[in-house]
C-alpha positions in Angstrom: 10.3 77.5 -33.8 11.2 76.2 -37.2 13.2 72.9 -37.1 16.7 73.3 -38.6 17.5 71.0 -41.6 19.3 67.8 -41.1 22.8 68.3 -42.4 24.4 65.7 -44.7 28.1 66.0 -45.1 29.9 64.8 -48.3 32.9 65.3 -50.5 32.3 67.9 -53.2 33.0 65.7 -56.3 30.1 65.1 -58.7 29.8 61.5 -57.7 29.9 62.2 -53.9 27.2 64.9 -54.4 25.1 62.4 -56.4 25.3 59.9 -53.6 24.4 62.6 -51.0 21.4 63.6 -53.1 20.4 59.9 -53.2 20.4 59.8 -49.5 18.4 63.0 -49.2 15.8 61.7 -51.7 15.4 58.5 -49.7 15.0 60.5 -46.5 12.4 62.7 -48.1 10.4 59.7 -49.2 10.8 57.8 -45.9 9.7 60.8 -43.8 7.4 62.6 -46.3 9.4 65.8 -46.1 10.5 68.4 -48.7 14.1 68.8 -49.8 14.5 71.8 -47.6 14.4 69.5 -44.5 17.8 68.2 -45.5 20.8 70.3 -46.2 23.7 68.9 -48.2 27.1 70.2 -47.0 29.9 69.7 -49.5 33.4 69.6 -48.0 36.9 69.5 -49.5 39.1 66.6 -48.4 42.9 66.2 -48.7 42.3 63.2 -50.9 40.5 65.4 -53.4 43.0 68.2 -53.2 46.1 66.0 -53.7 45.7 64.1 -56.9 49.3 63.9 -58.3 50.5 61.1 -56.0 49.4 57.6 -55.0 47.2 57.5 -51.9 49.6 55.1 -50.3 52.3 57.8 -50.4 50.2 60.5 -48.8 48.2 58.9 -46.0 45.8 56.3 -47.4 42.0 56.1 -47.6 41.5 58.3 -44.6 42.4 61.3 -46.7 38.9 61.1 -48.2 37.1 61.1 -44.9 39.2 62.9 -42.2 37.8 66.4 -42.6 34.2 65.1 -42.9 34.6 63.0 -39.8 36.0 65.9 -37.8 33.0 67.9 -38.7 30.7 65.0 -37.8 32.4 64.5 -34.4 32.1 68.3 -33.7 28.4 68.4 -34.6 28.8 70.6 -37.6 27.0 68.0 -39.7 24.5 65.3 -38.6 25.6 62.5 -40.9 28.2 61.8 -43.5 27.7 60.0 -46.9 30.6 58.0 -48.3 31.5 55.4 -50.9 31.8 52.3 -48.7 35.0 51.2 -50.5 36.7 54.5 -49.5 36.2 53.9 -45.8 39.2 52.9 -43.7 38.9 49.9 -41.4 39.6 52.0 -38.3 37.0 54.7 -37.6 37.0 57.3 -34.9 35.7 55.8 -31.7 32.7 58.1 -31.5 31.6 57.3 -35.1 30.3 54.2 -36.9 28.8 53.1 -40.2 25.2 53.1 -39.3 23.5 52.4 -42.7 24.4 50.9 -46.0 22.0 51.7 -48.8 21.0 49.1 -51.3 24.1 48.2 -53.3 24.6 49.1 -57.0 26.5 46.8 -59.4 29.9 46.2 -57.7 31.8 45.4 -60.9 34.7 47.3 -62.4 34.2 49.0 -65.8 36.9 49.4 -68.4 36.7 52.5 -70.6 38.8 52.5 -73.8 39.5 55.4 -76.1 39.7 52.9 -79.0 36.6 50.9 -78.0 38.6 47.8 -77.5 38.1 45.2 -74.7 41.0 45.1 -72.3 42.3 41.7 -73.6 42.3 43.1 -77.2 44.7 45.9 -76.4 48.1 45.5 -78.2 51.2 44.7 -76.2 52.6 47.8 -74.5 49.3 49.7 -74.6 48.9 52.2 -71.7 46.3 51.7 -69.1 45.8 54.4 -66.4 44.9 53.4 -62.8 45.9 54.5 -59.3 44.4 51.4 -57.6 47.0 48.9 -56.7 44.3 46.2 -56.7 43.5 47.0 -60.3 47.2 47.3 -61.2 47.9 43.9 -59.7 44.9 42.3 -61.3 45.9 43.7 -64.8 49.5 42.5 -64.3 48.1 39.0 -63.3 45.8 38.7 -66.3 47.5 40.9 -69.0 51.2 41.3 -68.0 52.3 43.0 -71.3 50.3 46.2 -70.8 51.9 49.4 -69.6 50.3 50.7 -66.4 50.5 54.4 -65.4 49.3 56.1 -62.3 46.0 58.0 -62.9 44.3 59.6 -60.0 41.4 62.1 -59.6 37.6 62.1 -59.6 35.6 60.5 -62.4 35.6 63.6 -64.6 39.3 64.2 -64.1 40.2 60.7 -65.1 38.0 60.7 -68.1 39.4 64.0 -69.2 43.0 62.8 -68.8 42.2 59.6 -70.6 42.0 61.6 -73.8 44.4 64.4 -73.0 47.3 62.1 -72.1 46.6 59.5 -74.8 45.9 56.6 -72.5 44.5 53.5 -74.2 42.1 52.9 -71.3 41.3 53.2 -67.6 39.1 51.6 -65.0 36.2 53.0 -62.9 33.6 51.5 -60.7 30.5 50.7 -62.7 28.3 51.9 -59.8 29.7 55.4 -59.9 29.3 55.7 -63.6 25.6 54.6 -63.3 25.0 57.1 -60.5 26.4 59.8 -62.8 24.4 58.6 -65.9 27.7 57.7 -67.7 27.3 54.0 -68.1 27.1 54.6 -71.9 30.8 55.2 -72.1 31.7 51.8 -70.7 33.6 49.6 -73.2 33.7 46.4 -71.1 32.2 45.3 -67.8 34.7 43.1 -66.0 33.7 39.7 -64.9 33.3 39.9 -61.1 35.0 36.6 -60.4 37.9 37.1 -62.8 38.4 40.7 -61.8 37.3 40.9 -58.1 36.2 44.4 -57.0 37.3 46.2 -53.9 35.6 45.4 -50.7 32.6 47.7 -50.3 32.5 48.7 -54.0 29.1 49.8 -55.2 27.6 50.6 -51.8 26.8 53.9 -50.2 27.6 54.1 -46.5 26.2 56.6 -44.0 28.4 57.4 -41.0 26.9 58.9 -37.9 27.7 59.4 -34.2 27.6 56.5 -31.8 24.6 56.9 -29.5 22.9 59.6 -31.5 19.4 58.0 -31.3 17.8 61.0 -33.1 19.9 60.5 -36.3 19.6 56.7 -36.0 15.8 57.1 -36.1 16.0 59.2 -39.2 18.3 56.7 -41.0 16.7 53.4 -39.9 14.4 53.0 -42.9 17.3 53.5 -45.4 19.2 50.4 -44.3 19.4 47.5 -46.7 19.9 44.2 -44.8 21.4 42.3 -47.8 24.0 45.1 -48.4 24.7 45.2 -44.7 25.6 41.5 -44.6 27.7 41.7 -47.8 29.7 44.8 -46.7 30.1 43.4 -43.2 31.7 40.2 -44.6 34.0 42.2 -47.0 35.2 44.7 -44.3 36.0 41.9 -41.8 38.0 40.2 -44.6 39.9 43.4 -45.3 40.4 44.1 -41.6 41.9 40.7 -40.8 44.3 41.1 -43.8 45.2 44.6 -42.7 43.8 45.9 -45.9 44.5 49.5 -47.0 45.3 51.4 -50.2 48.7 49.7 -50.0 47.4 46.2 -50.2 46.3 44.5 -53.4 43.3 42.5 -52.5 39.7 42.0 -53.8 36.7 40.7 -52.1 33.0 40.2 -53.0 30.2 38.8 -50.9 26.8 38.1 -52.5 23.6 37.2 -50.6 20.9 35.1 -52.2 18.1 33.1 -50.4 19.6 33.7 -47.0 22.9 32.3 -48.1 26.1 34.4 -48.5 28.9 33.5 -50.9 32.3 35.1 -50.7 35.2 35.2 -53.1 38.5 36.8 -52.1 42.0 37.3 -53.6 45.3 38.6 -52.4 48.1 39.4 -54.8 51.7 40.7 -54.9 51.8 44.2 -56.5 53.4 42.8 -59.6 50.5 40.3 -60.0 52.8 37.3 -60.4 51.8 35.6 -57.1 48.3 35.3 -55.8 46.0 33.3 -53.6 42.2 32.9 -53.9 39.5 31.7 -51.6 35.8 30.9 -51.9 33.5 30.3 -48.9 29.8 30.2 -48.2 27.3 30.0 -45.4 24.3 31.5 -43.8 23.9 35.3 -43.8 24.2 35.4 -40.0 27.7 34.0 -40.5 28.8 37.0 -42.6 31.5 38.1 -40.1 32.8 34.6 -39.5 33.0 33.9 -43.3 35.0 37.1 -43.9 37.3 36.3 -41.0 37.8 32.6 -42.0 38.5 33.6 -45.7 41.2 36.0 -44.6 42.8 33.6 -42.2 42.8 30.9 -44.9 44.7 33.2 -47.3 47.1 34.2 -44.6 47.9 30.6 -43.9 48.1 29.6 -47.6 50.3 32.5 -48.5 52.6 32.4 -45.5 54.3 35.4 -43.8 56.9 36.0 -46.6 54.1 36.8 -49.1 53.1 39.9 -47.1 56.5 41.4 -47.1 55.8 42.9 -50.5 52.8 44.7 -48.9 
C-alpha cells in the first residue's frame, strides 16, 4: 500500500507558502524523498480575511493560527508551519512548537516610495504600519511623523504603499528575503535601536504533543541556536503578557555558547519606555527571558502597564 503524503498546513499568503515550501525542501533533503511525499495544505485564516482593522480589535495573533490549529488537532494535517512571531503565547494543550528552523535576519526593513531613510522623511510624512510595536518605536525615535494603520500580507501592503500615497512602511526583512524582495528595501533598521518582535525571522513548526511519528520526521530540521533564542524571547513576552496589544521588542542572540538579550517596553505613544540587557549561558535562555521581563516590570511599575 502506498504511504500517504505528510500533510503540511499553512496560511495561504505568498510568504506563508514560501515558508511551507522551505520546510518541505528540508524534509525532502533530510529523508531523501521526492516532493510528492509531502503535501502542502493552504488554509484561510480570519487574520488573513479581515485586514481593515487592527489585530487587537478583532482577537489578536490567534486569528492567524486558529483554523490551522483546529485542523492539526483533528488530524486533518500532520504539522503546521508558522512565522514564530505570529504565535500566541498560549497554545492548545494538545499542540506545541516542536521545531524552529535556522533563523533568518530578524531585523525590520523600511521601504520608502521616495527612497529616503526613515530619519530623512520630512515632518508630517505618512508611514503605514499596523504593528503597535513599530508604531511606538517610530513615535519614540521620530515623533513628528504621521502614522496610519496599514494591514495585510506583504503584497497587499506594498501595493497600498503606492496606491494610498504613503511615504513608507515597515516589513520584516526575513519575509522579504524569503520572497526574493530584499532589493526593494530602503533601510535596514539597527536591531538595537529598533528592536524586532520576539520570534521575528524564525519559522516555527507546530505539531501534536506525543506524536512520535511526526517528531521523528521533524527532528533533523531543528536548529539549536534558534531554539535557544526564541525560547528566551517567548518567555520574555509571556511574563510581560505580550500580545498584539502590547508595545514590546525583544531579541536574543547566541554566540559561542553565550546568549545576549535586549528588551524594551513602551507606552503606545512612545514617550515612555524601559530597556534591559542581560546575558548568560545558552542553557539559561528561559531564566534570562524571565529575569529581563521581571526587571522591566519592576522598573516601570504597575501604573506603566495601564496604557497596555
